[in-house]
N, C-alpha and C positions, 0 to 999 in steps of 0.2 A: 521770571527774569527776562528782560528784553533790553538789548543794546543795539544801536544803529551805528554802523561804520560806513560812511559814504564811499562810493567808488573812488573819489579823489583822495580821501584819506588812506584807503587801502593801497592805492597806487603809490602814494608818497612813502608809506612805510616799506613797501616792497622794494622801491628804488633806493631809498636812503640806507636801508639795512641790508641791501644785496640779498634779498630773500628769494628762494626758489619755491616752485610748486611743491607742496607737501610739508613746508616748514610750519611751525606753530609758535605763536606769540601769546604770552600771558599778560593780560591787563590786570593791574592790582592797585590797591590804595597805597599811595606814597605819602608819608608824612613829611612836611617841610618843603612845600612847593616853593619855587623861585619867587622871592620877594613877598611871599604871603605868610610864611611860617605856618601855613595850614596844610590842607590836603591837596593832592593832585593825582593824576593818573600815571602810574609807572608802567613800563613795558619791558619785557625780557623774553628771550627765546627759552622755551620750556615745553614740556609735554602735558597735555590735559589729563585729568583723572576721570574716572567713570562718571563722577557727579559734576564735572565742569560744564558750564554753559558755553556752547561753541557756536561760532558763526564763521562761514567761509567767505573770503573775499579774494578773488583772483588766484585761487588755489592755495592760499595761506589760511590756516586756521587760527583765528583770534579766539581766546577763551578767557573765562573768568571763573575762579574757584569760589566755592560757597562762602568763604569768610569775607569776600569782597563784594558780594551781591548788594549789600545795603547801600553802597556808594555808587556802584555802576549801573544798577537797575534803572532803566529809563533814560540812560545817557545817550547822547548823539555825539559822535566824533566826526568832524568835517574838516576839510582842508580848503582854504580860500587861496587859490593860486595867485590871484591878483595882488593880494596882500602878503603872500608867503607865510600864512598864519594857520596853525591848527586850532580849531575851536572845539572846546569841550563844553557841552551844555546838558543840564539835567533839570527838568521842570519840578522835580521833587524838592529842590533846595533853592532858597533865595540867593545864597552865595555858594558857589561850588567849592571855594577854597576853605570856607568855614561853614560847613553844612549844618543847618538846623532844619529839621523836617517840619516846617511850618505849614506846608500846604497839604 
């Protein structure tokens, strides 16, 4: 399991969600993404389990539980300040909203 959360994305989440050092956020597969009717990344405050994959950004623990590894493994989450846009990419899938593991 590997996920990349850029510093700019970590800063955005920390600011927009008023997070403090020591807080934890769970990344999960969300069905019914905006405009796609497919999959997207959900985010909620929660606590990791012993088997969660964890990554620390600016004192906040982002984590993924095992049931969601299939979608989030290899993902990069980045924030483009100039465009005000969060970008989710995963080279495993041709389309991130309707994933087929063609690669």
